[in-house]
ROVOMI-760678 format. One record per residue: residue in one letter; residue number from 1; x, y, z of N, C-alpha, C in turn. Coordinates in steps of 0.2 Angstrom, whole numbers. Example, Ala and Ser with C-alpha at 12.3 -4.5 7.8 and 13.67 -1.06 7.14 Angstrom:
2
a  1  66  -28  39  62  -22  39  66  -16  39;
s  2  64  -11  35  68  -5  36  64  0  39;
END
This chain:
439
m  1  246  -99  -181  239  -95  -181  234  -100  -181;
k  2  229  -99  -176  223  -103  -175  218  -103  -181;
k  3  216  -109  -183  211  -109  -188  204  -107  -185;
s  4  200  -103  -189  194  -101  -188  189  -107  -187;
k  5  185  -107  -182  180  -112  -182  173  -111  -186;
g  6  173  -106  -190  168  -105  -194  161  -102  -190;
r  7  156  -103  -194  149  -101  -192  147  -104  -185;
t  8  148  -110  -184  146  -114  -178  150  -111  -172;
g  9  156  -109  -173  160  -107  -167  158  -100  -166;
r  10  157  -96  -171  155  -89  -170  148  -89  -166;
k  11  144  -93  -168  137  -94  -165  138  -95  -157;
r  12  142  -100  -156  143  -102  -149  146  -97  -145;
r  13  151  -93  -148  154  -87  -145  148  -82  -143;
r  14  144  -81  -148  138  -76  -147  134  -78  -141;
k  15  132  -84  -141  128  -87  -135  132  -86  -129;
c  16  138  -87  -129  142  -87  -123  142  -79  -120;
l  17  143  -75  -125  143  -68  -124  136  -65  -121;
q  18  131  -68  -124  124  -66  -122  123  -68  -115;
s  19  126  -74  -113  125  -76  -106  128  -72  -101;
f  20  134  -69  -103  138  -65  -99  136  -58  -98;
m  21  132  -56  -104  129  -49  -104  124  -49  -98;
d  22  120  -54  -97  114  -54  -93  116  -57  -86;
g  23  120  -61  -85  122  -64  -79  128  -69  -80;
v  24  132  -70  -75  138  -74  -75  136  -81  -73;
n  25  136  -86  -77  134  -93  -75  139  -95  -70;
c  26  136  -98  -64  140  -100  -59  138  -108  -57;
s  27  135  -111  -62  134  -118  -61  140  -123  -60;
h  28  146  -120  -62  152  -124  -62  155  -124  -55;
e  29  152  -119  -50  155  -118  -44  153  -125  -40;
l  30  158  -127  -35  157  -133  -31  151  -133  -27;
e  31  149  -128  -24  143  -127  -20  137  -129  -25;
c  32  137  -126  -31  131  -127  -35  131  -134  -38;
i  33  137  -137  -39  137  -144  -42  135  -149  -37;
k  34  137  -148  -30  135  -152  -25  127  -152  -24;
l  35  125  -146  -24  117  -145  -23  113  -148  -29;
k  36  116  -147  -35  112  -151  -41  112  -158  -40;
k  37  118  -161  -38  119  -168  -37  114  -171  -31;
w  38  114  -167  -26  110  -169  -20  102  -168  -22;
l  39  100  -164  -26  93  -163  -29  92  -169  -33;
k  40  96  -170  -38  95  -176  -42  94  -182  -39;
d  41  98  -184  -33  97  -190  -29  90  -190  -26;
r  42  87  -184  -26  80  -183  -23  75  -183  -28;
g  43  76  -184  -34  71  -184  -40  71  -178  -44;
f  44  75  -173  -42  74  -166  -46  80  -165  -51;
e  45  78  -164  -57  84  -162  -62  81  -157  -67;
d  46  84  -151  -67  81  -146  -72  86  -144  -77;
r  47  84  -144  -83  89  -143  -88  88  -136  -91;
n  48  83  -132  -88  82  -125  -91  84  -120  -87;
l  49  86  -121  -81  88  -116  -76  96  -117  -74;
r  50  99  -111  -74  106  -111  -72  107  -106  -66;
p  51  111  -108  -61  113  -103  -56  117  -98  -59;
a  52  116  -91  -58  121  -86  -61  121  -80  -56;
r  53  126  -76  -57  126  -70  -53  125  -64  -58;
f  54  120  -60  -55  118  -54  -59  120  -47  -55;
s  55  122  -42  -59  124  -36  -56  119  -33  -52;
d  56  113  -33  -54  107  -30  -50  105  -34  -44;
t  57  104  -40  -45  101  -44  -40  105  -49  -36;
g  58  112  -50  -38  116  -55  -35  115  -62  -38;
r  59  115  -67  -33  114  -74  -36  106  -75  -38;
g  60  105  -78  -43  98  -80  -45  99  -85  -50;
l  61  93  -86  -54  93  -92  -59  92  -89  -66;
m  62  95  -91  -71  94  -89  -78  91  -95  -82;
t  63  87  -93  -87  84  -98  -91  89  -99  -97;
t  64  89  -106  -99  93  -107  -105  89  -108  -111;
k  65  82  -107  -110  77  -107  -116  72  -101  -115;
t  66  69  -99  -120  64  -94  -120  58  -97  -116;
l  67  56  -93  -111  50  -95  -108  44  -91  -110;
q  68  38  -95  -112  32  -92  -114  27  -92  -108;
a  69  22  -87  -108  17  -87  -103  14  -94  -102;
e  70  13  -96  -96  10  -102  -94  15  -108  -94;
d  71  22  -107  -96  27  -112  -96  29  -113  -88;
l  72  30  -120  -87  33  -122  -81  40  -119  -79;
i  73  41  -115  -74  48  -113  -73  51  -118  -69;
i  74  48  -121  -64  51  -126  -60  46  -131  -56;
s  75  48  -137  -55  44  -142  -52  48  -146  -47;
l  76  48  -144  -41  52  -147  -36  49  -152  -32;
p  77  51  -158  -32  48  -164  -29  47  -163  -21;
e  78  42  -166  -18  41  -166  -11  47  -168  -7;
k  79  51  -173  -10  57  -175  -6  62  -170  -5;
c  80  62  -165  -9  67  -159  -9  65  -154  -4;
l  81  59  -154  -2  56  -148  2  58  -150  10;
l  82  59  -145  13  61  -145  20  55  -142  24;
t  83  51  -147  27  45  -145  31  45  -148  38;
t  84  40  -147  42  40  -149  49  40  -157  49;
a  85  37  -160  43  37  -167  42  45  -170  42;
t  86  49  -166  39  56  -167  39  59  -167  46;
v  87  57  -162  49  60  -161  56  57  -167  61;
l  88  51  -169  60  49  -174  64  52  -181  63;
s  89  54  -182  56  57  -188  54  64  -189  56;
s  90  67  -183  59  74  -183  61  74  -185  68;
c  91  81  -185  71  81  -187  78  78  -182  83;
l  92  76  -176  80  73  -171  84  66  -173  86;
g  93  63  -177  81  56  -179  81  53  -181  88;
e  94  57  -186  91  54  -189  98  54  -183  103;
y  95  59  -179  103  60  -174  108  54  -169  107;
i  96  53  -167  101  47  -162  100  41  -165  102;
m  97  39  -171  101  33  -175  103  32  -175  110;
k  98  38  -175  114  37  -176  121  37  -169  125;
w  99  39  -164  121  40  -157  125  33  -154  125;
k  100  32  -152  132  26  -148  133  28  -141  137;
p  101  24  -136  135  19  -135  130  22  -136  123;
p  102  18  -138  118  21  -139  111  25  -133  108;
v  103  30  -134  104  33  -129  101  30  -127  95;
s  104  31  -121  92  28  -119  86  31  -122  80;
p  105  28  -123  74  31  -125  68  37  -121  66;
l  106  37  -115  67  42  -110  66  49  -112  70;
i  107  48  -113  77  53  -115  81  56  -122  79;
a  108  52  -126  77  54  -133  75  59  -133  69;
l  109  57  -128  64  61  -128  58  68  -124  60;
c  110  67  -119  64  73  -115  66  78  -120  70;
t  111  75  -124  74  79  -129  78  83  -134  73;
f  112  79  -136  68  82  -141  64  88  -138  60;
l  113  87  -132  57  92  -128  54  98  -127  58;
i  114  97  -125  64  103  -124  69  107  -131  70;
a  115  103  -136  71  106  -143  73  109  -146  67;
e  116  107  -145  61  110  -147  54  116  -143  53;
k  117  116  -137  54  122  -133  52  127  -135  57;
h  118  125  -136  63  130  -138  68  133  -145  67;
a  119  129  -149  64  132  -156  62  137  -156  56;
g  120  137  -151  52  142  -150  47  142  -155  42;
e  121  148  -159  41  148  -164  36  144  -170  37;
k  122  141  -171  43  137  -176  44  130  -175  42;
s  123  128  -169  41  121  -167  39  119  -169  32;
l  124  113  -172  32  111  -174  25  109  -168  21;
w  125  108  -163  25  106  -156  21  111  -152  20;
k  126  117  -154  21  123  -150  20  124  -146  13;
p  127  122  -149  7  123  -146  1  118  -140  1;
y  128  112  -140  4  108  -135  4  110  -129  9;
l  129  112  -131  15  114  -127  20  120  -123  17;
d  130  124  -126  13  130  -122  11  129  -116  6;
v  131  123  -117  3  121  -111  -2  117  -106  1;
l  132  115  -107  8  111  -102  11  115  -96  13;
p  133  112  -90  13  117  -84  15  120  -85  22;
k  134  126  -83  23  129  -84  30  126  -78  34;
t  135  124  -73  31  121  -67  35  115  -64  32;
y  136  111  -61  35  105  -58  32  105  -51  34;
t  137  100  -47  30  100  -40  31  93  -38  33;
c  138  89  -42  36  82  -41  39  84  -36  44;
p  139  79  -31  46  80  -27  51  82  -30  58;
v  140  80  -36  59  82  -39  66  90  -39  66;
c  141  93  -40  60  101  -40  60  104  -33  60;
l  142  100  -28  59  103  -21  59  105  -18  66;
e  143  111  -15  66  112  -11  72  108  -6  73;
h  144  107  -3  80  103  2  82  104  8  78;
d  145  111  10  76  112  16  73  109  16  65;
v  146  109  10  63  106  9  56  98  9  56;
v  147  95  6  61  88  6  62  85  13  63;
s  148  89  17  66  87  24  68  86  28  61;
l  149  90  26  56  89  29  50  83  27  45;
l  150  80  22  47  74  20  44  68  25  45;
p  151  64  25  40  58  30  40  53  27  45;
e  152  48  31  48  43  28  51  37  26  46;
p  153  33  21  47  33  17  53  38  11  53;
l  154  42  10  48  47  5  47  51  4  53;
r  155  53  10  56  58  10  62  54  6  68;
k  156  48  8  69  44  4  74  43  -3  73;
k  157  42  -5  67  41  -12  65  48  -16  66;
a  158  53  -12  64  60  -15  65  61  -17  72;
q  159  60  -12  77  60  -14  84  56  -19  86;
e  160  50  -20  83  45  -25  85  48  -32  83;
q  161  51  -32  77  54  -38  74  60  -40  79;
k  162  64  -36  81  70  -37  86  67  -40  92;
t  163  61  -37  95  58  -39  101  55  -46  100;
t  164  52  -48  94  49  -54  93  54  -60  93;
v  165  60  -59  89  65  -64  89  68  -65  96;
h  166  69  -59  99  72  -60  106  68  -64  111;
e  167  61  -62  111  57  -66  115  56  -73  113;
l  168  57  -75  106  56  -82  104  62  -85  107;
y  169  68  -82  107  74  -85  109  73  -87  117;
v  170  71  -82  121  70  -83  128  65  -88  130;
s  171  60  -88  126  55  -93  127  56  -100  125;
s  172  62  -101  121  64  -107  118  70  -110  122;
k  173  73  -107  126  79  -109  129  78  -116  133;
a  174  72  -116  137  71  -123  140  70  -128  135;
f  175  67  -127  130  66  -133  125  73  -135  122;
f  176  77  -130  121  84  -131  118  88  -135  123;
s  177  87  -134  130  91  -137  135  89  -145  135;
f  178  82  -146  134  79  -152  133  82  -157  128;
l  179  85  -154  123  89  -157  118  96  -160  119;
q  180  98  -158  125  105  -159  127  107  -167  125;
p  181  103  -172  127  106  -179  125  108  -180  118;
l  182  106  -176  114  107  -177  106  114  -174  105;
f  183  117  -170  109  123  -166  107  129  -167  113;
a  184  135  -168  110  141  -168  114  142  -161  118;
e  185  141  -156  114  143  -149  116  137  -147  120;
d  186  138  -141  124  133  -138  128  128  -135  123;
t  187  121  -136  124  116  -134  119  116  -126  120;
e  188  118  -123  125  118  -116  126  123  -113  121;
t  189  128  -116  119  133  -113  114  131  -115  107;
i  190  127  -120  106  124  -122  99  118  -118  98;
f  191  114  -118  102  107  -114  101  108  -107  104;
n  192  113  -103  102  113  -96  105  109  -91  101;
y  193  109  -85  104  104  -80  100  106  -79  93;
s  194  113  -78  91  114  -77  84  112  -83  80;
a  195  113  -89  82  111  -95  78  103  -95  77;
l  196  99  -93  82  92  -92  81  90  -87  76;
e  197  94  -81  77  93  -75  73  94  -77  65;
w  198  99  -81  64  101  -83  57  95  -88  55;
a  199  93  -93  59  88  -98  57  82  -95  56;
w  200  80  -90  60  73  -86  59  73  -83  53;
c  201  79  -79  51  79  -75  45  79  -80  39;
a  202  82  -86  39  82  -91  34  75  -93  32;
v  203  71  -95  38  64  -97  37  60  -91  35;
n  204  60  -85  38  56  -79  36  57  -77  29;
t  205  63  -77  27  65  -74  20  64  -79  14;
r  206  64  -86  16  65  -90  10  60  -96  10;
t  207  55  -96  15  50  -101  14  45  -99  9;
i  208  42  -105  6  36  -104  2  30  -106  6;
y  209  24  -104  4  18  -105  8  16  -112  6;
m  210  15  -116  11  12  -123  9  9  -126  16;
k  211  2  -126  15  -2  -128  21  -1  -135  23;
h  212  0  -137  29  1  -143  32  -5  -145  37;
s  213  -7  -151  38  -12  -153  43  -9  -151  50;
q  214  -14  -149  54  -12  -148  61  -10  -154  65;
r  215  -4  -154  68  -2  -159  72  -2  -158  79;
e  216  -4  -162  84  -4  -161  91  2  -159  94;
c  217  8  -162  91  14  -160  94  17  -153  93;
f  218  13  -149  89  15  -142  88  9  -138  91;
s  219  11  -131  92  6  -127  95  1  -125  89;
l  220  -3  -121  91  -9  -119  86  -7  -114  81;
e  221  -1  -111  81  1  -107  75  1  -111  68;
p  222  -1  -108  63  -2  -111  57  4  -114  54;
d  223  4  -120  52  10  -124  49  10  -123  42;
v  224  13  -118  39  12  -116  32  19  -115  29;
y  225  24  -117  32  31  -116  29  34  -122  26;
a  226  38  -120  20  42  -126  17  48  -122  14;
l  227  54  -124  16  60  -122  13  61  -126  6;
a  228  63  -122  1  63  -126  -6  70  -124  -9;
p  229  74  -129  -8  81  -128  -11  81  -128  -18;
y  230  85  -123  -21  86  -121  -28  80  -117  -30;
l  231  74  -119  -29  68  -114  -30  69  -107  -27;
d  232  72  -107  -21  73  -101  -17  79  -97  -20;
l  233  82  -99  -25  87  -95  -29  83  -90  -33;
l  234  77  -91  -35  73  -86  -39  72  -80  -35;
n  235  74  -74  -38  73  -68  -35  66  -64  -37;
h  236  65  -59  -33  58  -56  -34  59  -50  -39;
s  237  53  -49  -42  52  -43  -46  45  -41  -46;
p  238  44  -35  -45  37  -33  -44  33  -33  -51;
n  239  37  -33  -56  34  -33  -63  32  -39  -66;
v  240  33  -45  -63  31  -51  -66  25  -54  -62;
q  241  22  -59  -65  16  -63  -62  18  -70  -63;
v  242  17  -74  -58  18  -81  -58  12  -85  -54;
k  243  11  -91  -56  6  -95  -52  10  -100  -49;
a  244  10  -101  -42  14  -105  -38  9  -109  -33;
a  245  10  -116  -33  6  -120  -28  9  -127  -28;
f  246  7  -131  -23  9  -138  -23  4  -142  -27;
n  247  7  -146  -31  3  -150  -36  2  -157  -32;
e  248  -4  -158  -30  -6  -165  -27  -5  -171  -31;
q  249  -6  -170  -38  -5  -176  -43  2  -177  -43;
t  250  7  -172  -45  14  -174  -46  18  -174  -39;
r  251  15  -172  -34  18  -171  -27  24  -167  -28;
s  252  23  -161  -31  29  -157  -32  26  -150  -31;
y  253  31  -145  -29  29  -138  -29  31  -135  -36;
e  254  26  -132  -39  27  -130  -46  26  -122  -46;
i  255  30  -119  -51  29  -112  -52  28  -111  -60;
r  256  23  -108  -62  22  -106  -69  22  -99  -70;
t  257  25  -97  -76  26  -90  -77  20  -87  -81;
k  258  18  -81  -80  12  -78  -83  15  -73  -88;
s  259  22  -72  -89  25  -68  -93  31  -71  -97;
r  260  33  -68  -103  38  -71  -107  45  -69  -104;
c  261  49  -74  -104  56  -72  -102  61  -75  -108;
k  262  66  -70  -110  70  -72  -115  76  -77  -113;
k  263  78  -80  -118  84  -85  -116  90  -81  -113;
y  264  93  -84  -108  99  -82  -105  97  -76  -100;
e  265  91  -74  -99  89  -69  -95  88  -72  -88;
e  266  88  -67  -83  86  -70  -76  79  -71  -76;
v  267  77  -76  -72  70  -78  -71  68  -75  -64;
f  268  62  -72  -64  60  -69  -58  53  -72  -56;
i  269  52  -71  -50  45  -73  -47  43  -67  -43;
c  270  37  -67  -41  34  -61  -38  32  -63  -31;
y  271  35  -60  -25  33  -62  -18  26  -59  -16;
g  272  24  -55  -21  17  -51  -19  18  -44  -20;
p  273  12  -40  -21  13  -33  -22  15  -29  -16;
h  274  21  -30  -14  24  -27  -8  27  -20  -9;
d  275  27  -15  -5  31  -9  -6  38  -11  -3;
n  276  42  -6  -4  49  -7  -2  50  -8  6;
q  277  46  -5  10  46  -5  17  45  -12  19;
r  278  40  -15  16  38  -22  17  43  -27  15;
l  279  46  -26  9  51  -30  6  57  -30  11;
l  280  59  -24  13  65  -24  18  63  -27  25;
l  281  57  -26  27  55  -29  34  55  -37  33;
e  282  52  -39  28  51  -47  27  57  -50  24;
y  283  60  -47  19  65  -51  15  72  -48  15;
g  284  73  -42  18  80  -39  19  82  -36  12;
f  285  78  -34  8  80  -30  2  75  -25  -1;
v  286  77  -21  -5  72  -16  -8  73  -17  -16;
a  287  67  -15  -19  67  -16  -27  67  -9  -30;
m  288  71  -8  -34  71  -1  -37  66  0  -42;
n  289  63  6  -42  57  8  -47  51  3  -46;
n  290  50  1  -39  45  -3  -37  38  1  -38;
p  291  34  -2  -42  27  2  -43  23  2  -37;
h  292  24  -2  -32  20  -3  -26  23  1  -21;
s  293  29  5  -22  32  8  -16  28  14  -14;
s  294  28  16  -7  25  21  -4  29  24  1;
v  295  28  31  2  31  34  8  25  35  13;
y  296  26  33  19  21  33  24  21  39  28;
v  297  16  42  30  15  48  34  13  46  41;
s  298  17  47  46  15  45  53  10  50  56;
s  299  6  48  60  0  52  63  4  58  67;
d  300  10  57  69  13  63  72  14  69  67;
t  301  17  66  61  18  71  56  12  74  53;
l  302  7  70  53  0  72  50  -3  78  55;
l  303  -2  77  61  -5  82  66  -1  88  67;
k  304  5  88  65  10  93  66  8  100  63;
y  305  4  99  58  2  105  54  -5  108  56;
f  306  -8  106  61  -14  108  63  -14  111  70;
p  307  -17  117  70  -17  121  76  -20  118  82;
p  308  -16  117  88  -19  114  94  -25  118  97;
l  309  -26  124  95  -32  128  97  -38  126  94;
d  310  -38  122  88  -44  120  85  -49  116  90;
k  311  -54  119  91  -59  116  97  -61  109  95;
q  312  -62  108  88  -64  101  86  -58  96  85;
r  313  -52  99  87  -46  94  85  -47  87  88;
n  314  -48  87  95  -49  80  98  -54  76  95;
a  315  -60  79  93  -65  76  90  -63  73  84;
k  316  -60  77  80  -58  75  73  -53  69  74;
i  317  -48  69  78  -43  64  79  -47  58  81;
s  318  -52  58  85  -56  52  88  -59  49  82;
i  319  -62  53  77  -66  51  71  -61  47  67;
l  320  -55  50  66  -50  47  61  -48  40  64;
k  321  -47  40  71  -45  34  74  -50  29  74;
d  322  -56  31  75  -62  26  75  -63  23  68;
h  323  -62  27  63  -63  24  56  -56  22  52;
d  324  -51  21  56  -45  19  54  -42  23  49;
f  325  -42  29  50  -39  34  45  -33  38  48;
l  326  -29  34  53  -23  37  55  -17  33  53;
e  327  -19  27  50  -14  22  48  -14  22  40;
n  328  -8  19  37  -8  18  30  -9  24  26;
l  329  -7  30  28  -8  36  24  -1  37  20;
t  330  -2  38  14  5  37  10  5  42  4;
f  331  11  43  2  13  46  -5  15  41  -9;
g  332  13  41  -15  15  36  -20  17  39  -27;
w  333  19  35  -32  21  37  -38  16  42  -41;
d  334  9  41  -39  4  45  -42  2  51  -37;
g  335  6  52  -32  5  58  -28  2  55  -21;
p  336  -1  60  -17  -4  58  -11  -10  53  -12;
s  337  -11  48  -7  -16  43  -8  -23  46  -6;
w  338  -28  43  -8  -35  45  -7  -36  45  1;
r  339  -33  40  4  -33  40  12  -30  46  15;
l  340  -24  48  13  -21  54  16  -25  60  15;
l  341  -27  61  8  -31  67  7  -37  67  11;
t  342  -40  62  12  -47  61  15  -46  63  23;
a  343  -40  60  26  -39  62  33  -37  69  34;
l  344  -34  72  29  -32  79  29  -38  84  28;
k  345  -43  82  24  -49  85  22  -53  86  29;
l  346  -53  80  32  -57  80  39  -54  85  44;
l  347  -47  85  44  -44  89  49  -45  96  47;
c  348  -45  98  41  -46  105  38  -53  107  38;
l  349  -58  103  41  -65  106  41  -65  112  46;
g  350  -69  117  43  -70  123  48  -75  121  53;
a  351  -76  126  58  -81  125  63  -88  124  61;
d  352  -89  128  55  -96  127  52  -97  121  47;
e  353  -91  118  46  -92  112  41  -91  105  45;
f  354  -90  106  52  -88  100  55  -94  94  55;
t  355  -100  96  55  -106  92  54  -106  87  48;
c  356  -102  90  43  -101  86  37  -96  81  37;
w  357  -93  79  43  -87  74  43  -89  67  39;
r  358  -95  65  40  -97  58  37  -96  59  29;
r  359  -98  64  26  -98  65  19  -90  66  17;
t  360  -86  69  21  -79  69  20  -76  62  19;
l  361  -78  58  24  -75  51  24  -77  47  18;
l  362  -83  49  15  -85  46  9  -82  49  3;
g  363  -78  54  3  -75  57  -2  -79  63  -5;
g  364  -84  66  -2  -87  71  -4  -83  78  -4;
v  365  -85  83  -8  -82  89  -8  -86  94  -4;
i  366  -83  97  1  -86  101  6  -86  108  4;
s  367  -81  111  3  -80  118  0  -73  119  -3;
a  368  -73  124  -7  -67  126  -11  -61  128  -6;
r  369  -63  131  0  -58  133  5  -55  126  8;
n  370  -60  121  9  -57  115  12  -52  112  7;
e  371  -54  111  1  -50  108  -4  -43  111  -5;
q  372  -43  118  -5  -37  122  -5  -33  121  1;
q  373  -35  121  7  -32  121  13  -29  114  13;
t  374  -32  109  11  -30  102  11  -24  101  7;
l  375  -24  104  1  -19  104  -4  -12  107  -1;
n  376  -14  113  2  -8  117  5  -4  113  10;
i  377  -8  110  15  -5  106  20  -2  100  18;
t  378  -5  96  13  -2  91  9  5  92  7;
g  379  5  98  3  11  101  1  17  102  6;
k  380  15  105  11  19  106  17  22  99  20;
i  381  17  95  21  20  88  23  25  85  18;
c  382  23  85  12  27  82  7  34  86  7;
h  383  35  92  8  41  96  8  45  94  14;
f  384  41  93  20  44  92  26  48  85  25;
l  385  44  80  22  47  73  21  53  73  17;
i  386  53  77  11  58  78  7  64  80  11;
e  387  64  86  15  69  88  18  72  83  23;
e  388  67  80  27  69  74  32  73  69  28;
t  389  71  67  22  74  61  18  81  64  16;
q  390  82  70  14  88  72  11  93  73  17;
h  391  90  75  23  95  75  29  97  68  31;
v  392  93  63  31  95  56  32  100  54  27;
l  393  99  55  21  104  53  16  111  56  17;
l  394  111  62  19  118  65  21  121  62  27;
q  395  117  60  32  119  56  38  122  49  35;
i  396  118  46  31  121  40  28  127  40  25;
a  397  128  46  21  134  47  17  140  48  22;
q  398  139  51  27  144  53  32  146  46  36;
m  399  141  42  38  142  36  41  146  31  37;
k  400  144  31  30  148  26  26  155  27  26;
k  401  157  34  27  164  35  27  168  33  33;
n  402  164  33  39  167  32  46  165  25  48;
r  403  160  22  46  158  15  48  159  10  43;
e  404  165  8  41  166  3  36  162  -4  37;
n  405  161  -6  43  158  -12  45  150  -12  44;
l  406  148  -6  43  140  -5  42  139  -3  35;
k  407  144  -3  30  143  -1  23  137  -5  20;
k  408  137  -11  20  132  -15  17  125  -13  19;
h  409  124  -13  26  117  -11  29  115  -4  27;
l  410  120  1  27  119  8  26  117  8  19;
a  411  120  5  14  118  5  7  111  3  6;
l  412  109  -2  10  102  -4  9  97  1  11;
v  413  98  4  17  94  10  19  94  16  15;
e  414  100  17  12  101  22  7  97  21  1;
a  415  97  15  -2  92  13  -8  85  14  -6;
l  416  83  13  0  76  14  2  74  21  2;
r  417  79  25  5  78  32  6  78  36  -1;
l  418  82  34  -5  83  37  -12  76  36  -16;
e  419  73  30  -15  67  28  -19  62  32  -16;
d  420  62  33  -9  57  38  -6  57  45  -8;
l  421  64  47  -9  65  54  -12  62  55  -19;
k  422  63  50  -23  60  50  -30  52  51  -29;
i  423  49  47  -25  42  47  -24  39  54  -22;
l  424  43  56  -17  41  63  -14  42  68  -19;
q  425  47  68  -22  48  74  -27  43  73  -33;
k  426  41  67  -35  36  67  -40  29  69  -37;
s  427  28  67  -31  22  70  -27  21  77  -27;
a  428  27  80  -25  27  88  -25  26  91  -31;
k  429  28  88  -37  26  91  -44  19  90  -45;
i  430  16  84  -43  9  83  -44  5  88  -40;
l  431  7  89  -34  3  94  -30  4  101  -32;
c  432  9  103  -35  11  109  -38  6  110  -44;
n  433  5  105  -48  1  106  -54  -7  106  -52;
l  434  -8  103  -46  -15  103  -43  -17  110  -41;
n  435  -12  113  -37  -13  119  -35  -14  125  -40;
v  436  -10  124  -46  -11  128  -51  -18  128  -54;
a  437  -20  121  -55  -27  120  -58  -32  123  -54;
t  438  -31  123  -47  -37  126  -43  -37  133  -41;
t  439  -32  137  -43  -31  144  -42  -33  148  -48;
END
């Protein structure tokens, strides 16, 4: 029979249990050990953060001590950051400086990532490359069948993202060929479309904002990217606030928390007050119960409920367009937005009220009839979007059964649509209460 280790042993077991309750420590994994050693060689060592896997967010960082407001979460030395300066100091540098017209800072970073990944064991950045995701879930990576399930206007933006990356690839092919002397293999096989898509996603989803001085060897696009190994394991939460910037005195990129974080909890940072459509578009994930989430109403949906025989219809649409009231019309957790209601109020103006359109745009009440009709149509649009969302959720459920290879991507769209449904159902209740109050 084993002897009890007493109070110290029990305390240690409790600590261990606590860490597993919140996240599974994975700092013992070979990839993490190699990354920490590589960072230590570059002047970074952190005793307060541990790589861990969490049930909700996947891989992230947990704190081994309680963090108070204004505490320093992480301070990553400049030597650890991957910037265009890193690219220029590599063997790619002389080729970038010779190439005309100049490449963009974005393409320079993408090219570096592809080249280093291809170098494998020979790459000085291998410990970092090994912890980068092998695949991404940004819309550019989604199949057409999955993109078609996205709500408007995200569907349109997803198509634009695909076009952007494809055009970037086509316009960079000549530059990639110019790099041939650096490689034994054909550059067409190294710098193929899927390689660029992966590199573009890595830069787009993981870079921190860091302004660099403009260099003549690059195009005029802003050079504001920096990949930050280890720091980029910090996940996003819309409910935290942080202060992040490059410290010129310490020559390190520093993040300070503005909120408390308990020992052994996951440490979060905030990428910005983004709704879920923006998070999916830019980062390839959605945040549950996101206070910034919105459901967008397209101009087509907006106009569907107005009679084409309205003699002022075209004039009303022109006014809305001229005053930027056909975009960013939303339902949120607190119901229809002021912009949506204002656009609808203008469309609901009677022939005898049309001259009051300026007052409508400023938020003025025109008539009880106008207010009631606006609420009625807002309710119809809300119920239409609820039915449309429920229909898409049924489609997703069916596709998940038949398309095993798309399960991960379908689950992402499903999460987005479920959040939309919650918002719309809450908005419907708010509208119902408003209708009761006005009758």
